[in-house]
Residue, then its C-alpha position, 0 to 999 in steps of 0.5 A: m060545665s063538665a068536661l063531657e059537656l064541653v066535648r059534646l059542645a065542641l063536637s056540635r060546633l064541628r058538625r055545624a062547620r063540617v067542611r072547615a073542620a075537615l080542612t083544618m084536620l087535614g094537616v093533622v091527618i097527613g102529619v100523623g098518617s105520615v109518621v105512623g106510615l113511615v115508622s111502620v115502613g122503617r120497622g118493616t125494613t129493619a125486620r126484613i134486613t134482620a131476617q135476611l142476615n139471619s138467613l145467611g147463617t147462625n153464629l156466622l163468621t166470614i173470612s175473606p181476603s183483605g180488600g175482597g180479592g187476591d189469593t191470600l186465603t187457601l184450602d189449607d187455611a180452611t183445613a187449619i181453621a177447622a182443627l180449632d176447638g169451638l167450631a160447628a162447621v167450616a166451609p171454604e168457597i171458590q166462586t166463578q160465573g157461568a152458564v147453566a143449561t138444560s138444553a141449547t135454548n134453556t139456559t141461565s147465567t149464575s154464580i158457580v160456587g165450589t164448597s164442602a158438604q158443611y156449606a148448608q150448615v154454615r150458611a143455614y140452607d135447607v134442601w127442598q128436594g133431594t140432598f145436599l152435597s155429601p162428603v163422598e161427592v166432595e172428596a171424590s170431586l164428582r160432577s154433582v150439583v145442588l141448584g139454588a131456588s132461583v136457578a131451578t125456577n129459571l130453568g123450569l126444574g121442579a121436584d122431579s128434576v132430582g137425578s136429571n142432568v144439567t150442563i155447566e159451561g157445557i160440562p154435564f152435571q147430575v142434579v142431586g138437590i134443589l135448595q129452599p128459597k131464602g129470598g133475595s135480589g140483586f148482587n149476591n142473591p143467595d138463591d141465584q147460585v149452584l153448588i158443586p164440590l170444591g175439587t170439581v170447580s178447581k178442576y174444570f173452572v178455576g185453577g189454584t188453591g185460593v178461595r174467595a171466602i171461608g164460612v165458619s159456624v161457631a158452636d153454641g155457647v162459644d164466645m164469638q170475639s174469642m173465636k175471631d181472635s183465635i182465627s186471626e192469630l192462626l192466620r197471622v202465624r200461617h201467613g207470616i204476618g209480623a206484629t206491626d204488619t197489616d192483615d191480608f184477611q178480614i173477618f166479618d161477624q154476623t152479629q156486628l152486621l145485624q147491629a149495624a143494620s139495625t142502627i142504620s135502620d133505626t136512624l133512618t126511621l127517626l129521620l123519616g119520622g122527624i120529617a113527617s112530623i113537620a106536617l104535624v106542626v103545620g097542621g097545628i098551625g092550621i088549628m091555631n089559625i082557625m081557632l083564632v078566626s072562631v074566637r073573632e066570629r064568636t066574640r058576641e057569644i063570649g060576651i053573653r056567656k061572661a055576662l051570664g056568669a061564665r068565668g075566664r077559665d070556663i071560656l078557656s076550657q071551652f075553646l081549648i077542648e074544641a082545639v084538642t077535639l079537632s086535633l085528636l079526631g084528625g090524629l085518629i083518622g091519621v093513625v088509621a090512614g097510616l096503618l092502611v098505607s103501611a099495610v099496603i106497602g108491607r104487602l107489596a114489599g114482602w115483609g107483611f104488616i107490622f103492628d107496633p102499639a107504641t107507635l100508635v100511642v106516640a102518634t095519638a099523644f102527639s096529636l093531643a099535644v098539638g091540640v093543647v099547644f096550638g089551642v092555648w093561645p086562641a083559648r086565652q085570647a077568648a078568656r081575656l075578652d072584656p064582656v062589655v067590649a064583647l057585647r058591643y062587637e058587631 
């Protein structure tokens, strides 16, 4: 019999035992669906993390005090760093927490960041309405404020709010701009902050010359590692750090963060895919079990076929193709189910539907392999039956 005829025969057998076939395929459906769904969710998570890290800035280096605290970095350090060749922009940051309000009853607590006019370039912010802090406003330490998207939403401020006043810890400020949302949540949400000139935050909220961080945007074509080394050497000299002493600052490379996040996400995706594949193996065991039962039920049929001239390899092919057909159908249904689940999760999580053809090819190949691996033994059992003994079987 040709392969096409064997497939038709297998489908005919499955139609005659629909319930049993459906229950047998269920394990494969769950296994393949889980693999496709989890891998798609993993890739969606990777894309979301990568997009969020990219939104923090282009060619970004972030310099902060070692251990995350202290006053080891100063405004003078930022000025010295800005004098280095190969930098596109430098933005020191001073941060505190405070209440922003439009009235006594309309208030929100947020991060108050004092920075320079280059902050938007360093951190890759776009202005939705109005303008960003200008060099004149920063140099004169004016009471101007740029609102993050979440702050503006919480206060009910829209496009017509530019030029109006808000109070920060009871002190009036004029709104000069509202930022485009980046998307984020939890601690250090990039949309949950207000930006004011450096001198203003030092004058009204935080004393001293220490800064929380210095953001540096490296110019295109400049090697990031070379720039990190130059900044490190400059700060070690300025801070009087000896050759064997530990740095009192740390420099984070955005590229390294992206690579680390991608590596972690890929590892988790492989782990989740491995766990989900256990269900696929269980489904394969179910196929092997039901095929063994089928061989026993059809012993007399096998004997008749052999008596009419069917060879052992013909019987083996028949039962093997039945197992592969069962597994492949379950795999295809599982692929569709996995894609639907990943689409729903992606929509709810906000990263959308991510289609990866490689995942579908691998999942289909695995389901095919399951049919072959777990169908060989029952098929060989059928092929080895003695036709005389098979004909006598009741």
